[in-house]
N, C-alpha and C positions, 0 to 999 in steps of 0.2 A: 820728530814730533814728541818723543819721550822727554827730551830736554825741555821742550816748551811746556809740557804738562807739569814738570817739576817746578819751573819758574812761576807758572800761574798759581800752583798750590801754595808756594811760598808767599806770593803776593797776597793771597787771601787769608794767610795765617793758618793754613791747614797742614803744613808740613809737621811731621812728628817733632822735629827739633825745635820748632817755633814755640811749642808748649813749654819747653824748658828754658827758653831764651829770656834773658833780661836785657832790655835796651838801656845802654848807658849814653847819656847826653851831657855834654859839658861845653862851656864857652872856651874859645881859643882866641887869644890876643895875638895879632900879627901886624905887620907893617907893609905899606907900599911907600917907599921913600920915607918922608918924615911923618906920614899920616898913620895914626893908629887905627886899626880895624879890629872888629870883634865878630868872629864867625862862630859857628856852632858845629860840633862834630857829634855824630850818633852812630852807634854800632851795637850789635848784640853780642853777648858774652859766650854764645854757644858756637860761634863760627871758628874757622881755622885761624892760625897765627897770622897768615897773610891772605888778604882777600881783595877783590876789586874795589876801587874807590869811585864814588860818584859825586862830582861837584854840582851843587844845586845853587842856581843864581836866582835871586828873588825878583819879584815883580816891582812895580814902581813904589809900593808901600814899604820897601826895605825888608829886612829880616823880621818876619812877623809870625804870628801863631800859625798862619797857613804854611809858611816855610817850614816851621818845626813839624807840622803834620806830615809834610813830604819827607822830612828826614827820618821820622819814625817809620813811615811806610817803607822806605828804602832799606833801613836798618833791619827790619823784619824780613826783608827779602834776601838778606845775607850780605849786604854791602856796607862799606864804611861810607857814610854820607857826610858831606861837609857843606855847610851853608856859607857861601861867599858873602862878604859885607862890602858892597860897592860904595856906599855912602860915607862910611866912617863910624867909629865908635860913638854911640850916643845919638847918632843922627837917625831918628826913626819917625818918619812923617806920620801925622795924625789926621790928615785930611787930604782929599784929592788935590787941593791947591798946593799944599806943601809937597806932596808926592810929585806933582807935575814940575815944580821948580827943581827938585832934585834930579829927576829923570832927565829933564831938559838940559841940565848942566852937562851930563855925561853924553847925551845924544849929540850935543853940540861940540864935544871934544872926544872924538872916538879914540884918539891915542891915549887919553887919560882912562877912558873906559877899559881899553885893552890892558893897560898897565894894572888897573885894579883887579880885573878878573884873572890876569896872569899871576898876580901875587897870591890869590886864593888857590889857584891850581898848585902852585909851588908849595903852599902850606899843606894842602891835602897830601901831596906826594911825600912830604916829610913824616906823615903820621906812621908810627911804627908797625901798625897792623895793615897797612896798605901795600898791595903789590903795585909798584910804580909802573910796571909794564901793562897794567890793565886799569886805566882810568878813563872815565867818560865824563862829559859835562852835559847837564840839562838846565833849561831855563824857561821861565814863564813870562810872557809879555815882554817887558823891558829886559828881563833876564834871558829870554830866548835870543834877543838881539846880542846880548853880551856873550852868551855861550857860543854863538856863531862867530863872533869877533875873536873869541879866544882861539877857536879852531883856525881862523885866518892868520893868527900870529905864528902858526907852525908848532903850537904846543903839541907834545906827543900824546894825543888823545886817541883812543881806539874807536871812539864814537862821540857824536854830539847830537843832542835832541832838543829841538826848539818847539815849545808849546805856544801857540797863538802869539808868536813874536814877530817883530819887524824883520824883514829880510834884506833890507837895503845895505849897501856897502859903499863908502866913499872911494874905496880903492879895490875894485873887483878883481884886479890881477893878483891880489893877495890870496885868493882862493887856491892858487897853485901851491901854497904852503900847507894846505890842509892834509893831515896825515891819515886820519881815520874816516870812518863812514859817517854820513849825515842823514838824520831823519827829521823831517819837518812835519808837524801835526797842526794844521790850521783849520779854522772855521771856513766853510765854503762861502759864507755870506758876511765875512768880516770886513766892515767898511774901512778899517784902519790899515788893512793890507790889500790894496787894490790890485786888480789884474795886471797892471803894468809892472808893479813891483814884483809880483810872482814871476812874470815872464822874464824880467831882468835877472832874477835869482836863478831861474832855470838855465839861462844862457851862461851866467857866471859859473855854475857848477859844470856844465857841459864843456865849456872852454878850458876849464882847469882839469878835466878828467877825474872829477871827484865821484866816488861811489855814493850816490845820493838817492833819497826817496822823499817824495812829497805826497802827503795825504790831506785831502780836503773833506771835511765832514759837512754834508749837506744840511742846511738849516741852522748850523752853529755860527755864532758870531764871535767877537773878541772876548777873551777871558772865559772861555767855556768851561775851564776846570776850576774856576774860582767861585765857591759857594756864595761868597759875599757880593758877587756881581749882580745879584737880583735875577729876575726871571722875565724881563721884558726885552726881547731881542730888538725891538724897534729903537732902543737907545744905543744900539751898536755894540754893547757889551752885556753879556748875560750868561749865567750858569746853564749848562746843558748836561744833565746827568748821563744821557745816552752817549753823547760825544765823548765825555770824560772817560766812561767805561771803555769805549772802543780805543781811545788814544792810549790808555794805560795798558791795554792788552797788546797794542802795537809796541809799546815800550818794553814790555816783558819779553816779547819775541826778539826784539832788537838786541836786548841785553844778553839773551841766551846765545845769540849768534856772536856778538863781538867779544864776550867774555869767555867763550869756550877756550879751554887750554889746548894749544896746538902741540 
């Protein structure tokens, strides 16, 4: 419990060291094959020389202000956070129509999605202040699906967290490659992740012997951590401050567990 309290304090910006910390944020150009990608790395200057890394996979809007907000949040918690760029340098949707077209391209080609998110993982692992033995991946909506697919590639992750993401897999047997623990945080009333998909995911995890946890937040729908999603749950996607707070508390506890030095 002591470790958890420390993690919570850090997340709230109350740790003594946080007052002296300066968060550094910079863009990082990298590649997947011939495609140029542009991610963002963030970390505070008060941390140790090597620290855990957290890969953050964006929602369908690409690397956005909301993504950067999560990077800053994680950096202040003491991690090196890296925003994956799934779409490619300069590809930044400005409307739901554009976002749907981009997300659909990768949802329709899961091997390409896996290749893009794996490239981001490898870039994070190369960062000089990252402990490569302690890397986790988190993702939101579209990014939650991508984070789970990264785990299914057998990437050496200690943990994967999916926030209101799709849980389906075209190749469920790949779950046997998952090396770390899995935490899924979804809205209990999310119409985009139906009960059948949840049941299939549970069976996939059980069959593969994965250490997994699934939390459903009652009353919450899709995109419950996204402030820009509005406040009308009847539309299927809406921000829910209560669910967001509970989900990030679960994230803090999960990180305290998986990043503990053995």
